[in-house]
C-alpha positions in Angstrom: 0.0 0.0 0.0 1.2 3.6 -0.6 2.1 5.4 2.5 2.9 8.9 3.6 4.6 10.2 6.8 3.1 13.2 8.5 4.0 15.0 11.8 2.3 13.4 14.8 -0.1 16.2 15.7 -1.8 16.3 12.3 -1.8 12.5 12.3 -3.9 12.5 15.5 -6.3 15.0 13.8 -6.6 12.7 10.8 -7.1 9.7 13.0 -10.0 11.5 14.8 -11.6 12.7 11.6 -11.0 16.4 12.4 -8.5 16.9 9.6 -9.6 16.0 6.1 -6.9 17.8 4.1 -3.2 17.7 4.2 -1.2 20.4 2.5 1.9 19.6 0.5 4.2 21.4 -1.9 3.9 18.6 -4.4 1.1 16.6 -6.1 0.5 13.0 -6.8 -1.5 11.0 -9.3 -2.3 8.3 -6.7 -5.9 8.0 -5.6 -7.3 5.4 -3.3 -6.1 3.9 0.0 -3.2 5.6 1.7 -1.5 4.5 4.9 -1.0 7.4 7.3 2.2 7.2 9.3 3.5 9.5 12.0 7.0 10.7 11.9 9.4 9.8 14.8 9.2 13.3 16.3 8.2 12.8 20.0 5.2 14.9 20.6 3.3 14.8 24.0 -0.2 13.4 23.6 0.5 12.0 20.1 1.7 8.8 18.5 5.1 8.9 16.9 6.9 6.5 14.6 3.9 4.3 13.7 1.5 3.6 10.9 -1.9 4.5 12.5 -4.7 4.5 9.9 -5.8 4.2 6.3 -7.6 7.0 4.5 -8.9 7.3 0.9 -7.1 10.0 -1.0 -9.9 11.2 -3.2 -8.6 14.4 -4.7 -5.6 16.7 -4.9 -6.5 20.4 -5.3 -4.0 22.9 -6.6 -4.1 26.0 -4.3 -1.2 28.0 -5.7 2.2 27.4 -7.2 3.7 24.5 -5.2 0.7 24.3 -2.9 -1.7 21.4 -2.9 -4.5 20.2 -0.7 -4.7 16.4 -0.5 -8.3 15.5 0.3 -8.9 12.5 2.6 -12.1 10.5 3.3 -13.1 7.3 5.1 -10.6 7.1 7.9 -10.1 3.4 9.0 -8.3 2.3 12.1 -5.6 -0.4 11.9 -3.5 -2.1 14.5 -0.6 0.4 14.7 2.9 -0.8 14.0 6.3 0.8 14.1 7.6 2.2 10.9 10.5 4.3 9.7 9.1 7.3 7.8 10.3 8.3 4.4 9.9 11.4 2.2 7.3 11.5 -0.5 5.0 8.5 -1.0 6.5 5.1 -0.3 5.4 1.4 -0.3 4.5 -0.6 2.8 3.8 -4.3 2.3 0.1 -5.1 2.7 0.9 -8.0 5.1 2.1 -5.5 7.7 -1.4 -3.8 7.8 -3.9 -5.4 10.1 -7.5 -4.0 10.3 -9.7 -4.6 13.3 -11.3 -8.0 13.5 -14.9 -8.9 14.3 -15.5 -8.0 17.9 -13.0 -5.2 17.8 -15.4 -2.8 16.2 -19.1 -1.9 16.1 -21.3 -0.6 13.3 -22.6 3.0 13.9 -24.6 4.7 11.1 -23.2 2.2 8.6 -19.6 2.7 9.6 -17.1 0.6 11.5 -16.1 2.2 14.8 -13.5 0.5 16.9 -14.4 -0.4 20.5 -13.0 1.4 23.5 -11.0 -1.7 24.4 -9.4 -1.6 20.9 -8.6 2.1 21.3 -7.1 1.6 24.7 -5.1 -1.5 23.7 -3.7 -0.3 20.4 -3.6 3.5 20.4 -3.5 4.9 23.9 -0.8 2.4 24.9 1.6 4.0 22.4 0.8 7.7 22.9 3.9 9.7 23.9 
């Protein structure tokens, strides 16, 4: 799967669904699933150095010369794993990505929502 590394604070906003656009100085032709990874910068209250979720990259809007808004939809939790970030888009083998299993999520308004136990076990346990 294609992946991108982003600073930990915006990653937490993407994970919570509050941030739906990421601003970059470059564009991409990639559309579809994108693994969101946090950089290794230690930031209190955030997760660093891990792949944390999958989003769908649905559009890239040109805002100005060398300024683009990458538009994200459909945030999906995964079981986070350590990863060394890279510049630009990079490939992460699909077998490293594990989505929640039956019993680790509930369906609310037609969408999968991870349980509190999943959140505590996999996310809160690695917050800096």
